[in-house]
N, C-alpha and C positions, 0 to 999 in steps of 0.2 A: 796935274799930272807931270811927271817928269818929261823932258824933252831930249832929243838926240843932241849929243855933244855938250850937255849941260854939266857944269861943275867937273871938268877934266882934272884940275889940280886935286880935287877931293877924291876922285877915282884913284888917282895915282898914289895919293897919300894912304888910303885906307885899304886897298885891295892888294895883299902881299903874296898870295898864293895863286899863281897864274898858270892855267892850262893853255898851252900854245898849240892850237890845231893847225896841223900842216907844217910842224917844225921839221926842218931838214937836218940831216946830220952832215950836209955838205957846207963847209965854211963860206963858200962863194954865194950861197943863197941869202936873200934878205931875212928870211925867217930866222936863220941861224944867227945873223948879226944882231937883230933886235933882241932875241931871247938871250944872247950872251950879254948884251948891255943890261938886260933885266937882272941876270945873276950877279953881274958885277956891282949892281946898284942895291943889292941886298934882298932882292925878290926871290921867292921859291918858283922855280919853272918846272912844270910837268909837260913833257912832250906828249903830244897825241897825234900819232901817225901810224897807220897799219903796216906801212912799208919800211919802217925804221925800228930797230930793236932798242937803240939807245941814242941820245943826243946830248951834248953837253954834259956828259957824265951821268945822265939821268935815264932810268928805264922809261921806254916809250909805250903808250898804251894804244889800242886799236881804236877806241872811241872814248868819249867823255864819260860814258856810263861805266867803263872799266876802271876809271881812276879812283883809287881808295881815298876815303875822307872827303872833306869839304873842298870845294873850289870857290875862290873869291871872284875871279875874273877869267873869262874865256876870251883869248885873243885869237882871231881868225885869219889865217893865211891860206884862204881857199877862195876859189872862183865864186862870185855872187850866187850862181845857181846851186851851190852846195850849202848855203848859209841857212836855209829854212831847217834842214835836219839838224844842223849843229845848234841852232837856237832851240829847237825842241828839246835836244839832249841837255842844253844848258839849264833850261827850265826844269826839266825832269830831275836833274842833278842838284838843283837848288842853288845854282850859281847866283851871285849877286850883281853881276855885270857882264856885258858882252862888248868887245872891241873889234870893230871890223877894220882891218888895216887900209892904208892908203890905196884907193882904186877898188876897193870891195864895198859895194853899194847894193843893198837889198832892203828897200823901204818896207816891204811887207813883213819881213823878218824882224826889222828894227821895231816896228809898231806892235808885233806880237810880243816881243821881249819887254817893251815899255808897259803894255797892258798887263803883263805877268809880274810886274814890279821890279824888273831889272833896270839897271843904269845902262845906257847905250851910248857908245861912241862909234861913229861910222866915217869911213874915208879919211882917217887920220893915222899917222905913224906913231906908235907908242914911244919909239926912241925919240923922234923929233919932239913930241910933246914933253917928254920927261926932261929933255935938255932945255927946252924953252921955259920950263917952270923951276928947274932945280940946278942948272948949270951956272 
């Protein structure tokens, strides 16, 4: 069975369509900076935040289930207590991986995702990991 934080370079390499849950339209917020780095690195960013109409020039969706088409990776910028529902939606949507940002730790949700066949990264910053492997 897959493990948490296994094969981060492979995850970065193959998952190019990323739904960023909790993406803010405020440039001062970490979610905005990380998602902008994703865009600048050639990834397709899909904002998921019911409080935002648009972020980084892209339409924002209220939930993962509202996003049209497939999602490769779900990047989570939410408190740990919200992760269970997000993982459930990621599984339902057919996402291939979930990434819980630095400080976001929910072991039960991570195990559920792994058991459903998703790759899981937890308590890691996407931007830091990208720079570590590709800069």
